[in-house]
C-alpha positions as a Markdown table, in Angstrom:
| # | Residue | x | y | z |
|---|---|---|---|---|
| 1 | Unk | 97.1 | 95.7 | 77.3 |
| 2 | Unk | 93.5 | 94.2 | 77.9 |
| 3 | Unk | 92.6 | 93.9 | 81.2 |
| 4 | Unk | 88.9 | 94.0 | 82.8 |
| 5 | Unk | 87.9 | 96.5 | 85.7 |
| 6 | Unk | 87.8 | 93.6 | 87.8 |
| 7 | Unk | 91.4 | 93.3 | 88.1 |
| 8 | Unk | 91.4 | 94.9 | 91.4 |
| 9 | Unk | 90.6 | 91.8 | 92.8 |
| 10 | Unk | 93.9 | 90.3 | 92.1 |
| 11 | Unk | 96.2 | 93.5 | 91.8 |
| 12 | Unk | 96.9 | 94.6 | 95.5 |
| 13 | Unk | 96.9 | 98.1 | 96.1 |
| 14 | Unk | 100.2 | 99.8 | 96.3 |
| 15 | Unk | 102.2 | 99.4 | 99.1 |
| 16 | Unk | 102.1 | 103.1 | 100.4 |
| 17 | Unk | 98.3 | 102.9 | 100.6 |
| 18 | Unk | 98.6 | 99.3 | 102.6 |
| 19 | Unk | 100.7 | 100.9 | 105.3 |
| 20 | Unk | 98.2 | 103.5 | 106.0 |
| 21 | Unk | 96.1 | 100.5 | 107.3 |
| 22 | Unk | 98.1 | 100.7 | 110.5 |
| 23 | Unk | 97.2 | 104.0 | 111.4 |
| 24 | Unk | 93.0 | 103.3 | 110.6 |
| 25 | Unk | 91.1 | 103.3 | 114.3 |
| 26 | Unk | 88.4 | 101.1 | 114.8 |
| 27 | Unk | 85.1 | 102.1 | 116.5 |
| 28 | Unk | 83.0 | 100.7 | 119.3 |
| 29 | Unk | 79.2 | 100.7 | 119.0 |
| 30 | Unk | 77.2 | 97.7 | 117.3 |
| 31 | Unk | 76.4 | 98.9 | 113.7 |
| 32 | Unk | 75.2 | 101.9 | 111.7 |
| 33 | Unk | 71.5 | 103.2 | 112.1 |
| 34 | Unk | 68.5 | 101.5 | 110.0 |
| 35 | Unk | 67.6 | 103.9 | 107.1 |
| 36 | Unk | 64.3 | 105.2 | 106.9 |
| 37 | Unk | 61.5 | 103.6 | 104.4 |
| 38 | Unk | 61.9 | 104.7 | 100.7 |
| 39 | Unk | 59.0 | 106.8 | 99.9 |
| 40 | Unk | 57.6 | 109.4 | 97.2 |
| 41 | Unk | 58.5 | 112.1 | 99.5 |
| 42 | Unk | 62.3 | 111.2 | 100.0 |
| 43 | Unk | 62.9 | 109.7 | 96.4 |
| 44 | Unk | 65.9 | 111.4 | 94.4 |
| 45 | Unk | 66.2 | 111.6 | 91.1 |
| 46 | Unk | 69.4 | 109.6 | 90.6 |
| 47 | Unk | 71.3 | 107.5 | 92.9 |
| 48 | Unk | 75.1 | 107.1 | 92.4 |
| 49 | Unk | 77.2 | 103.6 | 93.1 |
| 50 | Unk | 80.9 | 103.4 | 93.2 |
| 51 | Unk | 82.4 | 100.3 | 91.7 |
| 52 | Unk | 85.6 | 99.4 | 89.6 |
| 53 | Unk | 83.8 | 96.5 | 87.3 |
| 54 | Unk | 81.0 | 97.0 | 84.3 |
| 55 | Unk | 77.4 | 96.7 | 85.4 |
| 56 | Unk | 75.1 | 94.8 | 83.4 |
| 57 | Unk | 72.7 | 97.4 | 81.8 |
| 58 | Unk | 69.7 | 95.3 | 82.5 |
| 59 | Unk | 70.3 | 95.7 | 86.0 |
| 60 | Unk | 70.3 | 99.5 | 85.9 |
| 61 | Unk | 67.5 | 100.1 | 83.5 |
| 62 | Unk | 65.2 | 97.7 | 85.2 |
| 63 | Unk | 65.7 | 99.9 | 88.6 |
| 64 | Unk | 65.3 | 102.9 | 86.6 |
| 65 | Unk | 61.8 | 101.4 | 85.2 |
| 66 | Unk | 60.7 | 100.3 | 88.3 |
| 67 | Unk | 61.3 | 103.1 | 90.5 |
| 68 | Unk | 61.8 | 106.1 | 88.4 |
| 69 | Unk | 65.5 | 106.8 | 89.5 |
| 70 | Unk | 68.2 | 106.9 | 87.3 |
| 71 | Unk | 71.2 | 104.9 | 88.4 |
| 72 | Unk | 74.8 | 106.8 | 87.9 |
| 73 | Unk | 77.7 | 104.2 | 88.2 |
| 74 | Unk | 80.8 | 106.1 | 89.3 |
| 75 | Unk | 83.2 | 103.8 | 87.9 |
| 76 | Unk | 86.8 | 103.6 | 89.2 |
| 77 | Unk | 89.6 | 102.0 | 87.3 |
| 78 | Unk | 90.5 | 99.4 | 89.7 |
| 79 | Unk | 89.6 | 98.6 | 93.2 |
| 80 | Unk | 92.5 | 100.3 | 94.7 |
| 81 | Unk | 91.0 | 103.5 | 93.6 |
| 82 | Unk | 87.9 | 102.9 | 94.9 |
| 83 | Unk | 89.2 | 101.9 | 98.0 |
| 84 | Unk | 91.4 | 105.0 | 98.6 |
| 85 | Unk | 88.3 | 107.0 | 97.5 |
| 86 | Unk | 86.1 | 105.4 | 100.2 |
| 87 | Unk | 88.7 | 105.5 | 103.0 |
| 88 | Unk | 89.2 | 109.4 | 102.5 |
| 89 | Unk | 85.4 | 110.0 | 102.5 |
| 90 | Unk | 84.7 | 107.9 | 105.5 |
| 91 | Unk | 87.4 | 110.1 | 107.4 |
| 92 | Unk | 86.0 | 113.4 | 105.9 |
| 93 | Unk | 82.4 | 112.8 | 107.3 |
| 94 | Unk | 81.4 | 111.5 | 103.8 |
| 95 | Unk | 82.7 | 113.8 | 101.6 |
| 96 | Unk | 83.1 | 112.7 | 97.9 |
| 97 | Unk | 81.2 | 109.2 | 98.9 |
| 98 | Unk | 78.2 | 107.9 | 96.5 |
| 99 | Unk | 75.2 | 106.4 | 97.7 |
| 100 | Unk | 76.2 | 102.7 | 97.5 |
| 101 | Unk | 79.8 | 101.5 | 97.5 |
| 102 | Unk | 81.0 | 98.4 | 96.5 |
| 103 | Unk | 83.3 | 96.9 | 98.9 |
| 104 | Unk | 85.9 | 93.8 | 98.4 |
| 105 | Unk | 86.4 | 91.3 | 101.2 |
| 106 | Unk | 89.8 | 91.8 | 101.5 |
| 107 | Unk | 89.4 | 95.4 | 102.8 |
| 108 | Unk | 85.9 | 95.1 | 104.2 |
| 109 | Unk | 87.0 | 94.9 | 107.7 |
| 110 | Unk | 89.1 | 97.9 | 107.5 |
| 111 | Unk | 85.9 | 100.2 | 106.2 |
| 112 | Unk | 83.8 | 98.7 | 108.5 |
| 113 | Unk | 86.0 | 99.6 | 111.5 |
| 114 | Unk | 83.7 | 102.3 | 112.3 |
| 115 | Unk | 80.3 | 100.4 | 112.4 |
| 116 | Unk | 78.3 | 103.8 | 112.5 |
| 117 | Unk | 79.5 | 105.0 | 109.3 |
| 118 | Unk | 77.2 | 102.4 | 107.6 |
| 119 | Unk | 73.4 | 102.0 | 107.2 |
| 120 | Unk | 72.4 | 98.9 | 109.1 |
| 121 | Unk | 70.5 | 96.9 | 106.3 |
| 122 | Unk | 67.3 | 94.6 | 106.7 |
| 123 | Unk | 67.7 | 91.0 | 106.9 |
| 124 | Unk | 66.6 | 89.2 | 103.6 |
| 125 | Unk | 66.0 | 85.2 | 104.8 |
| 126 | Unk | 67.3 | 82.5 | 102.8 |
| 127 | Unk | 68.8 | 84.9 | 99.9 |
| 128 | Unk | 72.8 | 84.0 | 100.5 |
| 129 | Unk | 74.7 | 81.5 | 101.8 |
| 130 | Unk | 74.9 | 81.8 | 105.5 |
| 131 | Unk | 78.6 | 82.2 | 105.8 |
| 132 | Unk | 78.2 | 85.5 | 103.2 |
| 133 | Unk | 75.5 | 87.0 | 105.7 |
| 134 | Unk | 78.1 | 86.6 | 108.5 |
| 135 | Unk | 80.9 | 88.1 | 106.2 |
| 136 | Unk | 78.9 | 91.0 | 105.9 |
| 137 | Unk | 77.8 | 91.8 | 109.2 |
| 138 | Unk | 79.4 | 93.6 | 112.0 |
| 139 | Unk | 78.4 | 92.8 | 115.6 |
| 140 | Unk | 75.4 | 91.1 | 114.2 |
| 141 | Unk | 74.0 | 93.6 | 112.1 |
| 142 | Unk | 73.9 | 93.3 | 108.5 |
| 143 | Unk | 76.0 | 96.0 | 106.8 |
| 144 | Unk | 76.8 | 94.9 | 103.2 |
| 145 | Unk | 74.7 | 92.6 | 100.9 |
| 146 | Unk | 76.8 | 89.9 | 99.4 |
| 147 | Unk | 77.3 | 90.0 | 95.5 |
| 148 | Unk | 79.8 | 87.0 | 94.5 |
| 149 | Unk | 82.1 | 84.4 | 95.9 |
| 150 | Unk | 85.3 | 83.6 | 94.6 |
| 151 | Unk | 85.7 | 79.5 | 94.6 |
| 152 | Unk | 88.9 | 78.8 | 93.3 |
| 153 | Unk | 89.7 | 76.7 | 90.1 |
| 154 | Unk | 92.8 | 76.4 | 87.8 |
| 155 | Unk | 92.4 | 77.7 | 84.3 |
| 156 | Unk | 94.9 | 75.7 | 81.8 |
| 157 | Unk | 95.4 | 75.3 | 78.3 |
| 158 | Unk | 95.0 | 71.8 | 77.3 |
| 159 | Unk | 96.7 | 72.6 | 74.1 |
| 160 | Unk | 99.8 | 73.4 | 75.6 |
| 161 | Unk | 99.9 | 70.8 | 78.1 |
| 162 | Unk | 99.1 | 68.3 | 75.5 |
| 163 | Unk | 102.1 | 69.4 | 73.2 |
| 164 | Unk | 104.2 | 69.0 | 76.3 |
| 165 | Unk | 103.1 | 65.4 | 77.2 |
| 166 | Unk | 101.3 | 66.2 | 80.7 |
| 167 | Unk | 97.7 | 66.5 | 80.2 |
| 168 | Unk | 95.4 | 66.3 | 77.2 |
| 169 | Unk | 92.0 | 67.1 | 79.2 |
| 170 | Unk | 90.7 | 68.4 | 82.4 |
| 171 | Unk | 90.8 | 64.9 | 84.2 |
| 172 | Unk | 94.4 | 64.2 | 83.2 |
| 173 | Unk | 95.5 | 67.5 | 83.9 |
| 174 | Unk | 93.6 | 67.1 | 87.6 |
| 175 | Unk | 96.0 | 64.0 | 88.0 |
| 176 | Unk | 99.2 | 65.8 | 86.9 |
| 177 | Unk | 98.9 | 68.5 | 89.3 |
| 178 | Unk | 98.2 | 65.8 | 92.3 |
| 179 | Unk | 94.3 | 64.6 | 91.8 |
| 180 | Unk | 92.1 | 64.7 | 94.6 |
| 181 | Unk | 94.9 | 64.6 | 97.1 |
| 182 | Unk | 96.7 | 67.8 | 95.4 |
| 183 | Unk | 98.9 | 70.1 | 97.3 |
| 184 | Unk | 100.5 | 73.5 | 96.5 |
| 185 | Unk | 103.7 | 71.4 | 96.5 |
| 186 | Unk | 102.7 | 69.2 | 94.1 |
| 187 | Unk | 101.2 | 71.9 | 92.1 |
| 188 | Unk | 104.3 | 73.6 | 92.0 |
| 189 | Unk | 106.2 | 70.2 | 91.2 |
| 190 | Unk | 104.2 | 69.7 | 88.3 |
| 191 | Unk | 105.2 | 73.2 | 87.3 |
| 192 | Unk | 109.0 | 72.3 | 87.5 |
| 193 | Unk | 108.3 | 69.0 | 85.4 |
| 194 | Unk | 106.3 | 71.5 | 83.0 |
| 195 | Unk | 109.0 | 74.2 | 82.4 |
| 196 | Unk | 111.9 | 71.4 | 82.3 |
| 197 | Unk | 111.0 | 70.4 | 78.9 |
| 198 | Unk | 109.1 | 73.7 | 77.4 |
| 199 | Unk | 110.2 | 77.0 | 76.3 |
| 200 | Unk | 107.2 | 78.9 | 78.0 |
| 201 | Unk | 106.0 | 78.8 | 81.6 |
| 202 | Unk | 103.7 | 76.9 | 83.5 |
| 203 | Unk | 101.8 | 79.8 | 85.2 |
| 204 | Unk | 101.5 | 83.5 | 84.7 |
| 205 | Unk | 102.7 | 84.7 | 88.3 |
| 206 | Unk | 103.1 | 82.7 | 91.6 |
| 207 | Unk | 101.9 | 85.9 | 93.3 |
| 208 | Unk | 98.5 | 85.0 | 92.3 |
| 209 | Unk | 98.7 | 81.4 | 93.7 |
| 210 | Unk | 100.1 | 82.7 | 96.5 |
| 211 | Unk | 97.4 | 84.8 | 97.5 |
| 212 | Unk | 95.0 | 82.0 | 97.0 |
| 213 | Unk | 97.0 | 79.7 | 99.2 |
| 214 | Unk | 96.8 | 82.6 | 101.8 |
| 215 | Unk | 93.1 | 82.7 | 101.3 |
| 216 | Unk | 93.1 | 79.2 | 102.5 |
| 217 | Unk | 94.5 | 79.9 | 106.1 |
| 218 | Unk | 92.2 | 80.3 | 108.7 |
| 219 | Unk | 94.1 | 83.5 | 110.3 |
| 220 | Unk | 97.2 | 83.9 | 108.1 |
| 221 | Unk | 98.4 | 87.3 | 109.5 |
| 222 | Unk | 96.0 | 88.4 | 112.5 |
| 223 | Unk | 94.5 | 86.8 | 115.7 |
| 224 | Unk | 90.8 | 86.6 | 115.2 |
| 225 | Unk | 90.4 | 87.7 | 118.8 |
| 226 | Unk | 92.1 | 90.6 | 119.3 |
| 227 | Unk | 92.7 | 91.7 | 115.7 |
| 228 | Unk | 96.1 | 92.2 | 116.5 |
| 229 | Unk | 98.8 | 91.1 | 113.8 |
| 230 | Unk | 100.9 | 88.0 | 114.5 |
| 231 | Unk | 104.5 | 88.8 | 114.9 |
| 232 | Unk | 105.7 | 87.9 | 111.1 |
| 233 | Unk | 109.1 | 86.4 | 112.1 |
| 234 | Unk | 107.5 | 83.8 | 114.1 |
| 235 | Unk | 104.6 | 83.2 | 111.7 |
| 236 | Unk | 105.9 | 79.7 | 110.8 |
| 237 | Unk | 102.9 | 78.8 | 108.9 |
| 238 | Unk | 102.9 | 81.8 | 106.7 |
| 239 | Unk | 106.9 | 81.5 | 106.3 |
| 240 | Unk | 106.5 | 77.8 | 105.3 |
| 241 | Unk | 104.0 | 78.9 | 102.5 |
| 242 | Unk | 106.1 | 81.6 | 101.4 |
| 243 | Unk | 109.2 | 79.7 | 101.0 |
| 244 | Unk | 107.5 | 76.9 | 99.2 |
| 245 | Unk | 106.6 | 79.8 | 96.4 |
| 246 | Unk | 109.5 | 81.8 | 96.3 |
| 247 | Unk | 111.6 | 78.4 | 95.9 |
| 248 | Unk | 109.1 | 77.8 | 92.9 |
| 249 | Unk | 110.0 | 81.3 | 91.7 |
| 250 | Unk | 113.6 | 80.6 | 91.8 |
| 251 | Unk | 113.2 | 77.7 | 89.7 |
| 252 | Unk | 111.4 | 79.8 | 86.9 |
| 253 | Unk | 108.2 | 78.1 | 87.2 |
| 254 | Unk | 106.2 | 81.6 | 86.7 |
| 255 | Unk | 106.4 | 84.4 | 84.1 |
| 256 | Unk | 106.3 | 86.9 | 86.9 |
| 257 | Unk | 103.4 | 88.7 | 84.9 |
| 258 | Unk | 100.1 | 89.1 | 87.5 |
| 259 | Unk | 96.7 | 90.2 | 86.4 |
| 260 | Unk | 96.8 | 93.8 | 86.5 |
| 261 | Unk | 100.3 | 94.0 | 84.9 |
| 262 | Unk | 100.5 | 95.8 | 81.4 |
| 263 | Unk | 101.8 | 92.6 | 79.7 |
| 264 | Unk | 99.2 | 90.1 | 80.9 |
| 265 | Unk | 97.0 | 90.4 | 78.1 |
| 266 | Unk | 99.5 | 90.1 | 75.9 |
| 267 | Unk | 101.1 | 87.3 | 77.6 |
| 268 | Unk | 97.9 | 85.3 | 76.6 |
| 269 | Unk | 98.0 | 86.1 | 73.1 |
| 270 | Unk | 101.6 | 84.8 | 73.1 |
| 271 | Unk | 101.1 | 81.7 | 74.9 |
| 272 | Unk | 103.8 | 82.5 | 77.3 |
| 273 | Unk | 102.0 | 80.4 | 80.2 |
| 274 | Unk | 100.0 | 77.3 | 80.6 |
| 275 | Unk | 98.0 | 77.9 | 83.8 |
| 276 | Unk | 96.3 | 80.7 | 86.0 |
| 277 | Unk | 95.0 | 80.1 | 89.2 |
| 278 | Unk | 91.3 | 81.2 | 88.7 |
| 279 | Unk | 88.6 | 82.4 | 91.1 |
| 280 | Unk | 85.1 | 82.1 | 89.3 |
| 281 | Unk | 85.0 | 86.2 | 88.7 |
| 282 | Unk | 88.4 | 85.8 | 86.7 |
| 283 | Unk | 86.9 | 83.2 | 84.1 |
| 284 | Unk | 85.5 | 86.2 | 82.1 |
| 285 | Unk | 88.6 | 88.2 | 82.3 |
| 286 | Unk | 90.7 | 85.3 | 80.8 |
| 287 | Unk | 88.2 | 84.7 | 78.0 |
| 288 | Unk | 88.7 | 88.3 | 77.2 |
| 289 | Unk | 92.3 | 88.6 | 77.2 |
| 290 | Unk | 92.9 | 85.2 | 75.7 |
| 291 | Unk | 90.3 | 85.9 | 73.0 |
| 292 | Unk | 91.2 | 83.6 | 69.8 |
| 293 | Unk | 93.6 | 81.5 | 71.7 |
| 294 | Unk | 92.2 | 77.8 | 71.5 |
| 295 | Unk | 92.5 | 75.3 | 74.4 |
| 296 | Unk | 91.6 | 77.0 | 77.6 |
| 297 | Unk | 89.5 | 74.9 | 80.0 |
| 298 | Unk | 89.0 | 74.8 | 83.8 |
| 299 | Unk | 90.1 | 71.9 | 85.8 |
| 300 | Unk | 88.1 | 70.2 | 88.6 |
| 301 | Unk | 90.9 | 69.9 | 91.2 |
| 302 | Unk | 92.6 | 72.4 | 93.0 |
| 303 | Unk | 95.5 | 72.0 | 95.5 |
| 304 | Unk | 94.2 | 71.6 | 99.4 |
| 305 | Unk | 90.8 | 70.9 | 98.2 |
| 306 | Unk | 89.7 | 74.3 | 97.3 |
| 307 | Unk | 88.9 | 77.6 | 98.8 |
| 308 | Unk | 87.6 | 80.8 | 97.9 |
| 309 | Unk | 89.4 | 84.3 | 96.8 |
| 310 | Unk | 87.4 | 87.2 | 96.7 |
| 311 | Unk | 83.7 | 88.5 | 96.8 |
| 312 | Unk | 82.3 | 91.6 | 97.5 |
| 313 | Unk | 79.3 | 93.4 | 98.7 |
| 314 | Unk | 77.2 | 96.6 | 98.5 |
| 315 | Unk | 77.0 | 99.0 | 101.3 |
| 316 | Unk | 75.5 | 102.5 | 102.2 |
| 317 | Unk | 77.3 | 105.1 | 103.6 |
| 318 | Unk | 75.3 | 106.5 | 106.6 |
| 319 | Unk | 76.0 | 110.1 | 105.6 |
| 320 | Unk | 74.2 | 109.8 | 102.6 |
| 321 | Unk | 71.3 | 112.0 | 101.3 |
| 322 | Unk | 69.4 | 109.2 | 100.0 |
| 323 | Unk | 69.8 | 106.4 | 102.3 |
| 324 | Unk | 66.3 | 104.9 | 102.3 |
| 325 | Unk | 66.7 | 104.3 | 98.3 |
| 326 | Unk | 70.3 | 103.6 | 98.7 |
| 327 | Unk | 69.1 | 100.3 | 100.4 |
| 328 | Unk | 66.6 | 99.7 | 98.0 |
| 329 | Unk | 69.3 | 99.9 | 94.9 |
| 330 | Unk | 71.6 | 97.8 | 97.2 |
| 331 | Unk | 68.9 | 95.0 | 97.4 |
| 332 | Unk | 68.1 | 95.2 | 93.9 |
| 333 | Unk | 71.6 | 94.6 | 93.0 |
| 334 | Unk | 71.9 | 91.5 | 95.0 |
| 335 | Unk | 68.8 | 89.5 | 94.2 |
| 336 | Unk | 68.8 | 86.1 | 92.6 |
| 337 | Unk | 67.8 | 87.5 | 89.3 |
| 338 | Unk | 70.8 | 90.3 | 89.5 |
| 339 | Unk | 73.1 | 87.5 | 90.1 |
| 340 | Unk | 72.2 | 85.5 | 87.4 |
| 341 | Unk | 72.7 | 89.1 | 85.4 |
| 342 | Unk | 76.2 | 89.5 | 86.9 |
| 343 | Unk | 77.1 | 85.7 | 86.2 |
| 344 | Unk | 76.2 | 86.2 | 82.4 |
| 345 | Unk | 78.1 | 89.4 | 82.3 |
| 346 | Unk | 81.2 | 88.9 | 84.1 |
| 347 | Unk | 81.4 | 85.2 | 85.0 |
| 348 | Unk | 81.5 | 85.9 | 88.7 |
| 349 | Unk | 80.0 | 83.3 | 90.7 |
| 350 | Unk | 76.9 | 84.1 | 92.8 |
| 351 | Unk | 76.4 | 84.0 | 96.7 |
| 352 | Unk | 72.8 | 83.6 | 96.3 |
| 353 | Unk | 71.2 | 80.3 | 97.0 |
| 354 | Unk | 68.4 | 80.7 | 94.2 |
| 355 | Unk | 71.1 | 81.9 | 91.6 |
| 356 | Unk | 73.5 | 78.9 | 92.4 |
| 357 | Unk | 70.7 | 76.6 | 91.4 |
| 358 | Unk | 69.6 | 78.3 | 88.3 |
| 359 | Unk | 70.1 | 76.4 | 85.2 |
| 360 | Unk | 71.3 | 79.5 | 83.8 |
| 361 | Unk | 74.4 | 79.3 | 85.9 |
| 362 | Unk | 74.7 | 75.4 | 86.2 |
| 363 | Unk | 73.7 | 74.2 | 82.8 |
| 364 | Unk | 75.2 | 77.2 | 80.7 |
| 365 | Unk | 77.9 | 76.0 | 78.4 |
| 366 | Unk | 80.8 | 78.1 | 77.9 |
| 367 | Unk | 82.0 | 78.6 | 74.5 |
| 368 | Unk | 85.3 | 79.8 | 75.2 |
| 369 | Unk | 85.9 | 77.0 | 77.7 |
| 370 | Unk | 85.2 | 74.4 | 75.0 |
| 371 | Unk | 81.6 | 74.2 | 75.9 |
| 372 | Unk | 82.4 | 73.4 | 79.6 |
| 373 | Unk | 79.6 | 74.0 | 82.3 |
| 374 | Unk | 81.9 | 76.8 | 84.1 |
| 375 | Unk | 79.0 | 77.4 | 86.4 |
| 376 | Unk | 78.5 | 73.5 | 87.6 |
| 377 | Unk | 82.6 | 73.3 | 87.9 |
| 378 | Unk | 82.4 | 76.2 | 90.2 |
| 379 | Unk | 79.6 | 75.0 | 92.2 |
| 380 | Unk | 81.4 | 71.5 | 92.8 |
| 381 | Unk | 84.6 | 73.5 | 93.7 |
| 382 | Unk | 82.9 | 75.5 | 96.3 |
| 383 | Unk | 81.2 | 72.5 | 97.5 |
| 384 | Unk | 84.3 | 70.5 | 97.7 |
| 385 | Unk | 85.9 | 73.5 | 99.7 |
| 386 | Unk | 83.3 | 73.2 | 102.4 |
| 387 | Unk | 83.6 | 75.8 | 105.0 |
| 388 | Unk | 87.0 | 77.1 | 103.3 |
| 389 | Unk | 85.1 | 78.8 | 101.0 |
| 390 | Unk | 84.4 | 81.2 | 103.4 |
| 391 | Unk | 88.1 | 82.4 | 103.3 |
| 392 | Unk | 90.1 | 83.1 | 106.3 |
| 393 | Unk | 90.1 | 86.0 | 108.9 |
| 394 | Unk | 90.8 | 89.3 | 107.5 |
| 395 | Unk | 91.4 | 92.1 | 110.0 |
| 396 | Unk | 92.0 | 95.5 | 109.5 |
| 397 | Unk | 95.4 | 95.2 | 108.7 |
| 398 | Unk | 95.2 | 91.8 | 106.5 |
| 399 | Unk | 95.6 | 93.6 | 102.9 |
| 400 | Unk | 98.4 | 95.6 | 103.7 |
| 401 | Unk | 100.4 | 92.8 | 105.3 |
| 402 | Unk | 99.6 | 90.4 | 102.3 |
| 403 | Unk | 101.0 | 93.2 | 100.1 |
| 404 | Unk | 104.2 | 93.1 | 102.0 |
| 405 | Unk | 104.6 | 89.4 | 101.8 |
| 406 | Unk | 103.3 | 89.1 | 98.1 |
| 407 | Unk | 106.1 | 91.7 | 97.4 |
| 408 | Unk | 108.5 | 89.3 | 98.6 |
| 409 | Unk | 107.5 | 86.7 | 96.3 |
| 410 | Unk | 107.3 | 89.2 | 93.3 |
| 411 | Unk | 110.9 | 90.1 | 94.4 |
| 412 | Unk | 112.2 | 86.6 | 93.8 |
| 413 | Unk | 110.3 | 86.5 | 90.6 |
| 414 | Unk | 112.2 | 89.5 | 89.2 |
| 415 | Unk | 115.6 | 87.7 | 90.2 |
| 416 | Unk | 116.0 | 90.3 | 93.0 |
| 417 | Unk | 116.5 | 88.2 | 95.7 |
| 418 | Unk | 117.0 | 84.5 | 97.1 |
| 419 | Unk | 114.2 | 83.3 | 98.9 |
| 420 | Unk | 115.9 | 83.6 | 102.1 |
| 421 | Unk | 116.9 | 87.1 | 101.2 |
| 422 | Unk | 113.1 | 88.0 | 100.3 |
| 423 | Unk | 112.0 | 86.6 | 103.7 |
| 424 | Unk | 114.2 | 88.6 | 105.6 |
| 425 | Unk | 113.1 | 91.7 | 103.5 |
| 426 | Unk | 109.5 | 91.2 | 104.2 |
| 427 | Unk | 109.9 | 90.8 | 108.1 |
| 428 | Unk | 112.1 | 94.0 | 108.3 |
| 429 | Unk | 109.7 | 95.9 | 106.4 |
| 430 | Unk | 107.0 | 94.5 | 108.7 |
| 431 | Unk | 108.9 | 95.2 | 111.7 |
| 432 | Unk | 109.3 | 98.7 | 110.6 |
| 433 | Unk | 105.7 | 99.5 | 110.9 |
| 434 | Unk | 106.0 | 99.1 | 114.6 |
| 435 | Unk | 102.9 | 96.6 | 115.3 |
| 436 | Unk | 101.7 | 95.7 | 118.7 |
| 437 | Unk | 101.6 | 92.1 | 117.8 |
| 438 | Unk | 99.4 | 89.4 | 119.3 |
| 439 | Unk | 100.5 | 87.7 | 122.5 |
């Protein structure tokens, strides 16, 4: 098993944890209070930051060198664990929380349900793409400084697709899945064509691809105005998408091994699949897990024109004892220079404008991906996606409902149900939650 801590982005938290979202209350008010100014009088010896990924050591060292404060990373094995600790701490007046927390986009709204729980952060003009600032704000007040975004691409093994006679390079692979007019249907049909004549799978798991497709919808599960969930039984947009992927799962397109699965790393080493839906932050994880396996490349085409999966924010709990310097640390960790360091360390794509334009990102050649300029490719994918790169609306119950629906795809992949049976099961599980649904 060789999976990076970033797997939390793709591995949904457990259904039991997800269902607790229904009980989470929202709060009134217009955001947390601003922190006091950092000074020698309120300077701590150390600051803690909670996250589930590896930090570039130079970022931690440079903060200590500049300010004389040691940064201690409270590291979690995955995002689900970090989310649980944060949820519990917020409900217990900050008990057990770190000075700074990394908050993932999928559960951002839940954690920000009571804005007063968070310090209002100072505006940093022209640092990020506009929509990233909007995502990280509550009622117009900034409560999170953006780290990365997750423009969507497809990693594929051109040696495997070449041997199958379907594609020999990124350009021909793009045409194979539908070219500029690629849709999820054309992508999955390409998968059916691939598996028809091969003894391996087209894709690692359709749960990952399904999540990417959900992220392209402007409001998949909840009404943006009221925040209330849509009645899933009547949500034809999600049902149609579900059936599209479930039918492909029934046709054996995928190995049914998603990122986070114990066998995911072994699947690369054994060349069990030829493609992976790959947000920018996943490129480094694939390179690590597929180390020694030649042929992996990033395609320039993506179904439905492209989109976004993931992205995080550094936020400062208002109950912390060191909020002044915690804000300083959050600012340090999300500077343009920091974004370049994150890209070089983990492959995550920056939300910072200056970093996006940096030659260190746009012109860097990635040895694992055959010398491709991966940063440039993802920049172009993000540009092609346009407003879709912001992702759709995610209310308090987005992650929990997504877990229920994605579990239905997983059920079909495992052979436990037909697509129709799986959808009926998903709807029954949703209705058992007793939501007051949107009108």
